[in-house]
N, C-alpha and C positions, 0 to 999 in steps of 0.2 A: 504494500500500500504506500509506504514511504517513497519507493522508487517511482511509482505512478504519480504521486503528488509532485515530486521534484521534476518529473518529465514534463508536466504541464505548467511548471513554474510556480507551484505553491509549496511552501514549507509545511511539513507535517505538524509543526507547532502552531500554525496559523489558525487552527480552529478555535472557536470561542470556548472559554472556560465554563464549567458548570456554575449555575447560579440558583439561589434559593430565595423565595419570596412567598408571602402568604398574607391573607386578609382574615379578619375575624368578625363575627357577629355575636355580640355578647348581651345577655339580658339578666336582670335581677330576678330572684324568686319573689313570691308574693310578700314574704316577711322582710325582704331587703337585707337578708343576713348572709346570703351567698349568691354567686352568679354562675351562669353556664355560658360557654362559648362554643360556637362551631368555627373551626379553623379550616381554611381551604388553600392548599398549596398550588392550585390552578388559578388562583386569583392574585393580583389583577390579571385580566386576560391579556393586557399589554405587556406583562412581564411575569409570566408564570415560572414556577420552578422548572428547571430544564437541565438536561445533560447532553449538549451537542455532540453528535457522533456516537452516542450511547443512549441509554434510557435510565430513568430513575428506578432503581431496584427497590429501595426502602426509604421511608421517611422516619427520621428519629425526632420525636417531639420531647421537649423537656418543659414542664408546666410551672416550674419554679415553686412548687409546693410539696416536693418530694415524689411527685408522680412523673413517670416517663412512659413513652409508648413507641415501640418500633413496629411499623406497619407498612404494607404495600399500598395502602389506600391514601390518597392525597387529602381526603376530607375526614376530619376527626371531630369529636365532641368531648368536652371536659367540663366538669363542675368544680369550681373553686370553693373551698370550705369556709371562707370568710370574706371580709370586705377589703382585704389588702390588695394594693397594686401588685402586679406580677410582671416579670420579664419572661416571655415565652420564647423558646428557641426551637427552630426547625433546622435540622441537618439533612440535606438530601444526599443519599448514598447512591452513586451511579454504578451501573453494572461494570464499567471499566475501572472502578476503584477510586475515581475522583469523588470529592465531597465538597459541599458548599453549605454555609450556615447563615441564617438570618435571625436576628433577635428583634422582637417587637415588644414594646411596653404596653401593658394593659392598664388603663387608667380607670379607677373607680370613682373619682371625684372630679376635680377640675383638670381636664386633660391638658397635656403638653402637646406641642406640635408633633404630629406624626404618630401619636399613640392610638391604640385601639380603645375606643370609648365603650363603656357598658351602657349602651343607649338603644340597642335593638336595630342598629343599621350596620351594613358592611362598611368597614373602614380598615 
């Protein structure tokens, strides 16, 4: 493959690197004591998690509350046990061995720029 790439003038290193991204939709429970989120590694559609030249083999989620999840599904749900802000981590594990990680802050009160707000909308 490398010889073919060089023959047509492309370096084998020229392909894009793996990237991870996700969005979340988070809502409070009725008592406002805990919240649940759906996280989607295929969102935003303009920049989904991807492994150029390969494919995403597994998604490793860390929910910053002692819970982790390794799955082949890009969409997951998680309930957080209290009202604390969290930093959720997604690591995409590509079939070719590459990895990419994205961290997102989940805001339960006054959100900071770029955070996932617990307000029932995708962000």
